C-alpha positions in Angstrom: 143.3 226.7 -66.8 146.5 228.8 -67.3 146.3 231.7 -69.7 149.3 232.5 -71.8 148.5 236.0 -73.2 145.9 238.5 -74.2 146.9 240.1 -77.5 145.4 243.2 -79.1 146.2 246.2 -81.3 147.9 249.0 -79.3 145.6 251.6 -81.0 142.4 249.8 -79.8 142.8 248.0 -76.5 139.6 246.1 -75.6 138.7 248.0 -72.4 135.7 245.8 -71.6 137.8 242.6 -71.9 140.6 244.0 -69.8 138.2 245.2 -67.2 136.4 241.9 -67.1 139.7 240.1 -66.6 140.6 242.5 -63.8 137.3 242.0 -62.0 137.6 238.2 -62.4 141.0 238.4 -60.6 142.7 236.7 -63.6 146.3 237.6 -64.3 147.2 237.3 -67.9 150.2 238.9 -69.7 149.2 241.7 -72.1 150.6 241.8 -75.7 149.8 245.0 -77.6 151.6 244.0 -80.7 148.8 243.0 -83.1 148.3 244.9 -86.3 145.6 247.8 -86.3 142.0 246.7 -86.4 142.9 243.1 -85.3 140.4 241.5 -82.9 141.8 240.6 -79.4 143.1 237.1 -78.9 143.2 235.1 -75.7 145.8 232.4 -75.9 145.6 229.5 -73.4 148.8 227.6 -72.4 147.5 224.4 -74.0 147.5 226.1 -77.4 143.8 226.9 -77.7 142.7 230.4 -78.6 139.6 232.6 -78.3 139.2 235.6 -80.7 137.0 238.6 -80.5 135.6 240.9 -77.8 132.2 239.1 -77.5 133.7 235.6 -76.8 136.3 236.9 -74.4 133.6 238.8 -72.4 131.5 235.7 -72.1 134.6 233.7 -71.1 135.6 236.2 -68.3 132.0 236.6 -67.3 131.8 232.9 -66.7 135.1 232.9 -64.7 133.9 235.7 -62.5 130.2 234.6 -62.1 129.1 237.8 -63.9 126.8 236.0 -66.3 123.0 235.6 -65.9 121.2 233.5 -63.4 119.0 231.8 -66.0 118.5 231.5 -69.8 116.5 234.7 -70.0 119.1 236.8 -68.1 121.9 235.2 -70.3 120.0 236.4 -73.4 119.6 239.9 -71.9 123.3 240.1 -71.3 124.0 239.0 -74.9 121.7 241.7 -76.0 123.7 244.4 -74.2 127.0 243.0 -75.4 125.7 243.4 -78.9 124.6 246.9 -78.2 127.8 248.1 -76.5 129.8 248.8 -79.7 127.3 251.6 -80.6 129.1 253.7 -78.0 132.2 253.7 -80.1 130.4 255.2 -83.1 130.8 259.0 -82.8 127.6 260.0 -84.5 125.5 257.5 -82.5 127.1 258.1 -79.1 124.7 260.7 -77.7 121.6 258.9 -78.9 123.0 255.8 -77.2 123.5 257.8 -74.0 119.9 259.0 -74.2 118.6 255.4 -74.6 120.7 254.2 -71.7 119.6 257.1 -69.5 115.9 256.1 -70.0 116.7 252.4 -69.4 118.5 252.8 -66.1 116.0 255.3 -64.8 114.7 252.9 -62.1 117.5 250.3 -62.2 120.8 249.9 -60.4 122.1 247.3 -62.9 121.4 246.5 -66.6 120.2 242.9 -66.0 118.1 241.8 -63.1 119.4 242.9 -59.6 123.0 242.1 -59.8 126.2 243.4 -61.4 127.0 241.5 -64.7 129.3 241.5 -67.7 126.7 243.6 -69.4 127.4 246.4 -67.0 131.2 246.0 -67.7 130.6 246.3 -71.4 128.5 249.5 -71.2 130.9 251.0 -68.6 133.8 250.4 -70.9 132.0 252.0 -73.9 131.4 255.1 -71.9 134.8 255.2 -70.3 136.5 254.7 -73.7 134.9 257.8 -75.0 137.1 259.8 -72.6 136.5 263.6 -72.4 133.3 263.3 -74.5 131.6 261.2 -71.8 133.2 263.1 -69.0 131.8 266.3 -70.4 128.3 264.9 -70.5 128.8 263.4 -67.1 129.7 266.8 -65.6 126.8 268.5 -67.4 124.3 266.1 -65.7 122.4 266.0 -69.0 121.8 262.3 -68.4 121.2 262.1 -64.7 120.2 258.4 -64.5 123.1 257.3 -66.6 125.5 259.4 -64.6 124.1 257.9 -61.4 124.4 254.4 -62.8 128.0 255.0 -63.9 128.9 256.5 -60.5 127.5 253.5 -58.7 129.5 251.1 -60.8 132.7 253.0 -59.9 131.7 253.2 -56.3 131.6 249.4 -56.1 134.4 248.5 -58.5 136.4 251.7 -58.8 139.7 250.2 -57.5 139.9 247.9 -60.5 138.1 250.0 -63.2 140.1 253.2 -62.5 143.3 251.2 -63.0 142.1 250.2 -66.4 141.1 253.7 -67.5 144.4 255.1 -66.1 146.4 252.6 -68.2 144.4 252.6 -71.4 142.3 255.7 -71.9 144.0 258.9 -73.2 143.1 262.4 -72.5 141.8 262.9 -76.1 139.3 260.1 -75.7 141.3 257.6 -77.8 142.4 254.4 -76.2 146.1 254.6 -75.2 149.0 252.5 -74.1 151.2 253.8 -71.4 154.0 251.6 -72.4 155.4 250.3 -75.7 154.2 246.9 -76.9 157.5 245.2 -75.9 157.3 246.3 -72.3 153.6 245.4 -72.1 154.3 241.8 -72.8 155.9 241.4 -69.4 153.0 242.9 -67.5 149.6 241.3 -66.6 146.3 242.9 -67.5 145.8 243.3 -63.7 149.0 245.4 -63.6 151.0 242.8 -61.8 154.0 241.2 -63.6 153.6 237.5 -63.5 151.4 237.5 -60.3 148.1 236.0 -59.7 145.4 238.7 -59.4 143.0 239.1 -56.5 139.3 239.5 -57.0 137.8 242.9 -56.4 134.1 242.0 -56.7 131.5 243.1 -54.3 131.5 242.4 -50.6 128.9 239.7 -51.0 131.1 237.6 -53.3 131.3 234.6 -51.0 131.1 230.8 -51.6 128.7 228.2 -50.3 130.5 225.1 -48.9 130.2 222.1 -51.2 128.1 224.0 -53.8 128.0 222.8 -57.4 126.8 225.0 -60.2 123.4 223.8 -61.3 122.7 221.7 -58.2 122.2 224.2 -55.5 118.7 224.2 -53.9 117.8 226.8 -51.3 114.7 227.8 -49.3 113.3 230.9 -47.8 111.1 229.7 -44.9 109.3 232.5 -43.0 106.7 231.7 -40.4 103.3 233.2 -41.4 102.9 235.1 -38.1 103.6 238.6 -39.4 104.6 240.6 -42.4 108.1 240.5 -43.9 110.5 242.9 -42.3 113.9 244.2 -43.3 115.6 241.4 -41.5 113.7 238.7 -43.4 114.4 240.7 -46.6 118.1 240.1 -46.1 117.6 236.4 -45.8 115.3 236.3 -48.9 117.7 238.4 -51.0 120.8 236.3 -50.0 118.9 233.1 -51.0 118.1 234.7 -54.4 121.7 235.9 -54.8 123.2 232.4 -54.2 120.6 230.8 -56.4 121.6 233.1 -59.2 125.4 232.7 -58.5 125.2 228.9 -58.7 122.3 228.6 -61.2 120.2 226.9 -58.6 116.6 227.5 -57.3 114.8 228.8 -54.3 111.7 227.4 -52.7 109.3 229.6 -50.8 108.2 227.6 -47.8 105.8 228.6 -45.1 106.9 227.2 -41.7 103.3 227.0 -40.5 103.7 224.9 -37.3 102.1 227.2 -34.7 98.3 227.7 -35.4 98.1 230.1 -32.5 100.1 232.8 -34.3 99.5 232.1 -38.0 96.8 233.2 -40.5 96.1 233.3 -44.2 96.4 237.1 -44.1 100.1 236.7 -43.2 100.6 234.1 -45.9 99.1 236.3 -48.6 101.1 239.3 -47.5 104.4 237.4 -47.3 103.9 236.2 -50.8 103.2 239.8 -51.8 106.3 241.1 -50.0 108.6 238.4 -51.5 107.4 239.3 -55.0 107.9 243.0 -54.2 111.6 242.2 -53.4 111.9 240.6 -56.8 112.8 237.2 -55.3 112.1 234.5 -57.9 111.0 231.2 -56.4 110.4 227.8 -58.1 107.3 226.9 -56.0 105.5 227.5 -52.7 105.4 224.7 -50.1 104.2 224.5 -46.5 105.6 222.6 -43.6 102.0 221.4 -42.9 102.2 219.5 -46.2 104.6 217.1 -44.4 102.6 216.7 -41.1 101.9 213.0 -41.8 105.5 212.2 -42.4 106.7 214.3 -39.5 104.3 212.4 -37.1 105.5 209.1 -38.5 109.1 210.2 -37.9 108.4 211.3 -34.3 106.8 207.9 -33.6 109.8 206.1 -35.2 112.2 208.0 -33.0 110.2 207.1 -29.9 110.3 203.5 -31.0 114.1 203.7 -31.3 114.5 205.3 -27.9 115.7 208.6 -29.5 112.7 210.5 -28.2 110.3 210.3 -25.2 107.1 211.9 -24.0 107.4 214.2 -21.0 104.7 215.7 -18.8 106.9 217.9 -16.8 105.4 221.4 -16.3 106.9 223.9 -18.7 108.6 226.2 -16.2 110.1 223.2 -14.3 111.3 221.7 -17.6 113.1 225.0 -18.5 114.7 225.1 -15.1 115.9 221.5 -15.4 117.3 222.1 -18.9 119.3 225.1 -17.6 120.7 223.1 -14.8 121.3 219.9 -16.8 118.9 217.8 -14.8 117.3 214.8 -16.6 113.5 214.6 -16.6 111.9 211.9 -14.6 110.3 210.7 -17.8 113.5 210.4 -19.7 113.9 206.6 -19.1 110.3 205.6 -19.5 109.7 202.5 -21.6 108.9 202.7 -25.3 105.5 201.3 -24.6 104.8 203.9 -22.0 105.9 206.7 -24.3 103.8 205.4 -27.2 100.6 205.3 -25.0 101.2 208.9 -24.1 101.9 209.8 -27.7 98.5 208.4 -28.6 96.9 210.6 -26.0 98.7 213.6 -27.5 97.5 212.8 -31.0 94.0 212.4 -29.7 94.2 215.8 -27.9 92.9 214.3 -24.7 93.1 216.0 -21.3 96.1 213.7 -20.4 97.7 214.3 -23.9 97.5 218.1 -23.4 99.8 217.8 -20.4 102.6 216.2 -22.5 105.2 217.0 -25.1 107.7 214.9 -27.1 111.3 215.6 -26.4 114.4 214.4 -28.3 116.9 212.3 -26.2 120.1 214.2 -27.0 122.6 215.2 -24.3 121.4 216.8 -21.0 125.0 217.6 -19.9 126.1 219.3 -23.1 127.4 222.9 -22.5 125.3 223.9 -25.6 121.9 224.1 -23.9 120.0 223.7 -27.2 121.2 220.0 -27.1 119.6 219.4 -23.7 116.6 217.3 -24.9 114.7 219.9 -27.0 111.0 219.7 -27.6 109.9 218.0 -30.8 106.1 218.0 -30.5 103.4 219.9 -28.5 99.7 219.7 -28.2 97.6 222.6 -29.5 93.8 222.2 -29.9 93.5 225.4 -31.9 92.5 225.0 -35.6 95.2 225.4 -38.2 94.7 228.2 -40.8 95.1 225.7 -43.7 94.0 222.3 -42.5 91.5 223.2 -39.8 91.2 220.9 -36.7 92.6 217.7 -38.3 95.6 217.7 -35.9 95.9 218.2 -32.2 99.8 218.0 -32.2 102.2 220.2 -34.0 106.0 219.8 -34.5 108.3 222.5 -33.3 110.4 224.5 -35.8 113.6 222.7 -34.5 112.1 219.3 -35.3 110.4 220.1 -38.6 113.1 222.2 -40.2 115.9 219.6 -40.6 113.3 217.0 -41.8 111.6 219.2 -44.4 114.9 220.7 -45.6 116.2 217.3 -46.3 113.1 215.8 -47.8 112.7 218.7 -50.2 116.3 218.3 -51.4 117.6 221.5 -50.0 121.4 221.6 -50.4 122.1 224.6 -48.3 120.1 226.2 -45.5 120.9 229.8 -44.9 120.4 230.6 -41.2 121.1 233.9 -39.4 123.5 234.1 -36.5 120.7 234.1 -33.9 120.4 230.3 -34.6 124.2 229.7 -34.1 123.8 227.6 -30.9 121.0 225.6 -32.5 123.0 224.6 -35.6 124.5 221.7 -33.7 121.0 220.7 -32.7 119.9 220.8 -36.4 122.7 218.5 -37.4 122.1 216.1 -34.5 118.3 215.8 -35.2 119.0 215.4 -38.9 121.4 212.6 -38.3 118.9 210.8 -36.1 116.3 211.1 -38.8 118.7 210.0 -41.5 119.3 206.8 -39.6 115.6 206.0 -39.7 114.8 207.2 -43.3 117.6 206.5 -45.7 116.3 208.8 -48.5 117.1 211.8 -46.3 120.3 213.7 -47.1 122.5 216.0 -45.0 121.9 219.7 -45.5 124.8 222.2 -45.3 124.1 225.1 -43.0 125.4 228.5 -44.1 125.3 231.1 -41.3 125.1 234.9 -41.9 124.8 237.7 -39.5 121.3 238.8 -38.4 120.5 242.3 -39.6 119.8 244.7 -36.7 118.8 248.4 -37.2 119.3 251.2 -34.7 116.2 252.3 -32.8 114.3 249.3 -34.3 112.5 246.2 -33.1 112.5 243.2 -35.5 110.8 240.7 -33.2 107.4 239.8 -34.6 106.1 239.4 -31.1 107.1 242.9 -30.2 105.9 244.3 -33.5 102.5 242.6 -32.9 102.3 244.4 -29.6 102.5 247.8 -31.4 99.7 246.6 -33.7 97.4 245.2 -31.0 97.9 248.3 -28.8 97.2 250.7 -31.6 100.6 252.4 -31.4 100.7 252.0 -35.2 98.0 251.7 -37.9 98.8 248.2 -39.0 101.7 246.1 -40.4 102.2 248.5 -43.3 102.5 251.6 -41.0 105.4 253.8 -42.4 107.0 253.7 -38.9 107.3 249.9 -39.1 110.4 248.1 -40.4 108.2 245.8 -42.5 108.8 245.8 -46.3 105.3 247.3 -46.8 106.0 249.9 -44.1 109.3 251.2 -45.5 108.0 251.1 -49.1 105.0 253.1 -47.9 107.4 255.5 -46.3 109.0 256.1 -49.7 111.9 253.6 -50.0 112.6 252.2 -53.4 113.1 248.4 -53.5 116.2 249.0 -55.6 117.7 250.9 -52.6 116.9 248.1 -50.2 118.4 245.4 -52.5 121.6 247.5 -52.9 121.8 248.1 -49.1 121.4 244.4 -48.2 123.7 243.0 -50.9 126.4 245.5 -50.0 126.4 243.9 -46.5 126.7 240.5 -48.1 126.7 237.2 -46.2 129.1 238.3 -43.6 129.1 236.5 -40.2 129.9 239.7 -38.3 127.1 241.1 -36.3 125.6 244.2 -38.0 123.9 247.1 -36.2 123.1 249.3 -39.2 122.1 252.9 -39.4 118.9 253.8 -41.2 120.8 256.8 -42.6 122.9 254.7 -44.9 119.8 253.1 -46.4 118.0 256.4 -46.9 121.2 257.9 -48.5 121.1 255.2 -51.1 117.4 255.8 -51.6 118.0 259.5 -52.1 120.6 258.8 -54.9 117.9 256.9 -56.7 115.0 259.3 -56.4 116.7 262.7 -56.5 117.8 262.6 -60.2 114.2 261.8 -61.4 111.5 262.9 -59.0 109.5 266.0 -59.9 109.7 269.2 -57.9 106.7 271.0 -56.4 106.1 273.8 -54.1 104.4 274.0 -50.7 103.9 276.7 -48.1 103.2 275.9 -44.4 99.6 277.0 -43.8 100.0 278.3 -40.3 100.9 282.0 -40.1 101.7 282.1 -43.8 102.7 285.5 -45.0 101.3 287.5 -48.0 103.9 289.4 -50.1 102.2 292.0 -52.3 104.3 293.1 -55.3 103.2 296.6 -56.3 104.6 296.2 -59.8 103.5 292.6 -60.2 101.2 291.4 -63.0 97.9 293.1 -63.1 96.3 289.9 -64.3 97.6 286.4 -63.3 99.4 284.6 -66.1 100.6 281.0 -66.4 103.9 279.7 -67.6 105.0 276.1 -68.2 108.2 275.2 -66.5 110.0 271.9 -66.0 109.1 269.7 -63.0 112.8 268.8 -62.8 115.3 271.1 -64.4 117.8 268.3 -65.1 115.4 265.5 -66.1 113.1 266.1 -69.0 111.2 262.9 -68.3 109.6 264.5 -65.2 107.5 266.6 -67.6 106.2 270.2 -67.1 104.0 272.0 -64.6 101.9 275.1 -64.9 103.0 277.9 -62.6 100.8 280.9 -62.0 102.3 284.4 -61.5 100.2 286.9 -59.5 100.6 290.3 -57.8 100.2 288.7 -54.3 102.1 285.6 -53.3 102.3 283.4 -50.2 105.6 282.9 -48.3 106.5 280.6 -45.4 106.4 282.5 -42.1 109.9 281.2 -41.2 111.2 282.7 -44.4 109.5 286.0 -44.0 111.0 286.4 -40.5 114.5 286.4 -42.0 113.8 289.3 -44.5 114.8 292.9 -43.7 113.4 296.1 -45.1 114.9 297.0 -48.5 116.5 293.5 -48.8 116.6 291.9 -52.2 115.5 288.3 -52.3 115.1 285.7 -55.1 111.7 284.2 -55.8 112.5 280.8 -57.2 111.4 280.2 -60.8 110.6 283.9 -61.2 113.4 286.3 -60.3 114.4 288.9 -57.7 112.2 291.2 -55.6 113.0 294.0 -53.1 111.0 294.0 -49.9 110.1 297.7 -49.1 107.8 297.3 -46.1 107.2 294.8 -43.3 104.1 295.1 -41.1 103.8 293.0 -37.9 100.7 292.9 -35.7 100.5 292.3 -32.0 100.2 288.5 -32.6 103.4 288.4 -34.6 101.6 288.0 -38.0 103.5 289.5 -40.9 102.5 291.3 -44.1 105.1 292.3 -46.7 105.1 294.8 -49.5 107.7 294.9 -52.3 108.6 295.4 -55.9 109.8 293.0 -58.6 113.4 293.5 -59.7 113.7 290.9 -62.4 116.9 292.4 -63.8 118.6 291.7 -60.4 121.2 288.9 -60.2 120.2 285.8 -58.3 123.9 285.4 -57.4 123.9 288.4 -55.1 120.9 287.5 -52.9 121.2 285.7 -49.6 117.6 284.3 -49.5 116.2 282.1 -52.2 112.5 281.7 -51.4 109.8 279.3 -52.5 106.4 280.9 -52.9 102.8 280.2 -54.1 100.4 282.4 -56.0 97.4 283.7 -54.1 94.8 281.8 -56.1 91.8 279.5 -55.2 93.3 276.5 -57.1 95.9 275.8 -54.4 95.5 272.3 -52.8 95.5 271.4 -49.1 98.3 269.2 -48.0 98.9 267.1 -44.9 102.7 266.7 -44.5 103.4 263.7 -42.2 106.8 263.3 -40.5 107.7 260.2 -38.5 110.2 259.2 -35.8 111.5 255.9 -34.4 109.2 253.8 -32.4 111.7 253.4 -29.5 114.1 255.9 -28.0 117.0 253.5 -27.3 119.5 252.8 -30.0 120.0 249.2 -29.2 118.1 246.9 -26.8 120.0 244.2 -25.0 118.8 240.6 -25.0 115.7 240.3 -22.8 115.5 244.0 -22.1 112.0 245.4 -21.7 111.0 247.5 -24.7 107.8 249.0 -23.4 109.8 251.3 -21.1 111.5 252.9 -24.1 108.5 253.3 -26.4 108.6 256.7 -28.1 105.6 258.8 -27.0 105.8 261.0 -30.1 106.4 259.2 -33.4 104.3 261.2 -35.9 103.7 264.9 -36.6 101.2 266.4 -39.1 101.8 269.8 -40.6 99.1 271.5 -42.7 100.3 273.2 -45.8 99.2 274.5 -49.2 100.6 273.1 -52.4 100.7 274.1 -56.1 97.7 273.2 -58.2 99.7 270.7 -60.3 99.7 268.3 -57.3 96.1 267.5 -58.0 97.5 265.0 -60.6 99.6 263.1 -58.0 98.9 259.3 -57.7 99.3 257.2 -54.7 102.9 256.1 -54.5 104.3 259.0 -56.4 107.6 260.4 -55.1 108.3 264.1 -55.3 110.4 266.8 -53.8 108.8 269.8 -52.2 111.5 272.5 -52.9 113.5 273.4 -49.8 111.4 271.0 -47.7 112.5 267.5 -48.7 111.3 264.4 -50.4 107.8 263.0 -50.0 105.7 260.1 -51.1 102.0 260.6 -51.9 99.9 258.3 -49.6 96.5 259.8 -50.3 96.0 261.6 -53.6 93.7 264.6 -54.3 90.0 263.6 -53.9 88.2 266.9 -53.4 89.1 270.5 -52.2 88.1 269.9 -48.6 90.3 266.8 -48.2 94.0 267.3 -48.1 96.6 265.3 -50.1 98.6 263.2 -47.6 102.3 263.3 -48.2 104.8 261.1 -46.1 108.2 262.7 -45.5 111.0 260.5 -46.9 114.3 260.6 -44.9 117.2 261.7 -47.0 120.1 260.2 -44.9 120.9 263.2 -42.8 120.8 262.8 -39.1 117.3 262.5 -37.9 116.1 264.8 -35.1 113.2 263.8 -32.8 109.7 265.2 -33.3 108.4 267.8 -31.0 
């Protein structure tokens, strides 16, 4: 559809509409010649017109796939489009900012987990306020809203900054850089008579053959471990494409190996998928299709497309590598069916056999050299008990179940690249036998690899079984539960993964980038508390300090009122960290944070190196002139015991090569516990609360206050700075 022009009043250019067109990559000539207070008009070359900001936003939102993924999200977007004009009402602007600041406190986007036309409308309302918004932004009065606004610019700044440069004046009123006549010849994208290019996020990619409303995807983990960050990428990409094409996602458990699987893993995988916010239509199991899969295997044997092989496993692997046909490859159908019956019965003879597909033993792609379709396994299945003695391999079951469930696109990571040809071959053989099966498109994306990290469930299981970690939710583990327990916000993980997109380039990602995103989310809102390392802590006695302790209420976060207040006790004697006390010189003036300045008059040191300091308060002193800004705690009985836990990578090598032994690079020191004292307000922490210990970093409460003798356990949250090894 060719667009003829976008017309508007020069005094009030519709920023949100212009930005939406820019983001959609749509080039449309701008005409700023309408009378004042006229609504914008989009004229289409066939004579049709659309009038008003609201309809035009919905139009460009559809063009750029920036509308909701379902009816509810569509309604939420409409709700924000109706709200956006409030930002242009001078008297209501600051109240609107306050409302938005509270709303985006734990969100990256206004609607669901993806950038939408709602974000464009609110961004435009703020940007259109010019200096008024910029002043609030610089003051950090609304930390969450400032963070949200900055993240929108970080992702789409190239386009949005062009819009503000062209249409927002220094006094806050919308402006036009050119006169109306000259604007007629230029497109909204700034290119005269040129087609614009899309500037959407990196993950704006297309699925081959996808039709809006008809896309059906599946996320199919094996229930043999907990969901890790690599699986999270697959899950989130499936959700992203389902929303993009208004399709659906099935959560399917690929439960074809009873030796590795359990209901514990099923339950926790469901929990992890829901933690990620992935919305699925229903849950299915490959085991639901065991009867049909067995029937298909038998049919392929009957048609000479599969055979039963009793070659020992090691010899079979060697023959496949060398392209040597099995001695069983040309057995008769009758002979194969007899052995198949033995396999189904789980007899001694059957246990020696497997079913292999008859593909191409000379193919350079070794995955096509007669792969195994079925194996015997006498172990009971976690769902269906001992009903079956034979189980399909993933390579056999996946193309069948994908097709029979109506999956249109199967997202597979690059580790399956060589097996994609096998998937297609097996599916074609099956389609020839069962006409209701349909071809499934494979979409390949790069596997996510993280530095100093193992993502193989087999290797992760080794750490669990050998008690190198405390379970699948250990904070050193790359599982979703592990990294959340470490202090990662799911919003940060979603942003990290979607920024990578569905690229086919191999990714070896740094954890620092993920933790940096996380810091940007938690820092503006997490409360501040104080701790002093217990070992060799130093007492500073202030000779002119308060004779009686007194309490003052101070903010838990100086720039975020929502964090509430904390009670701080001021006493004549206070505790300092030994490391801080060692830096102080006699007669040096220091700043005691949240109190004021003090001058240290005397430093005593015993033969063991323990320090004791004496000083005087100098509250009229300037904090700007002091070199040392010190955290401190009052000498009172109400202080709480803390156990500060720091963690390191589980392996010492940045990247393991294929087949490389990981046991030789297991890190011998991966956790460190530091005893500390904390302010009394920390008694109110709940499990999962995130806080900052001033000058020590960010922490997540893993074990809250129970009684005076039992410490509060806090897990250190990385902040994106280069991690040093534990000592």
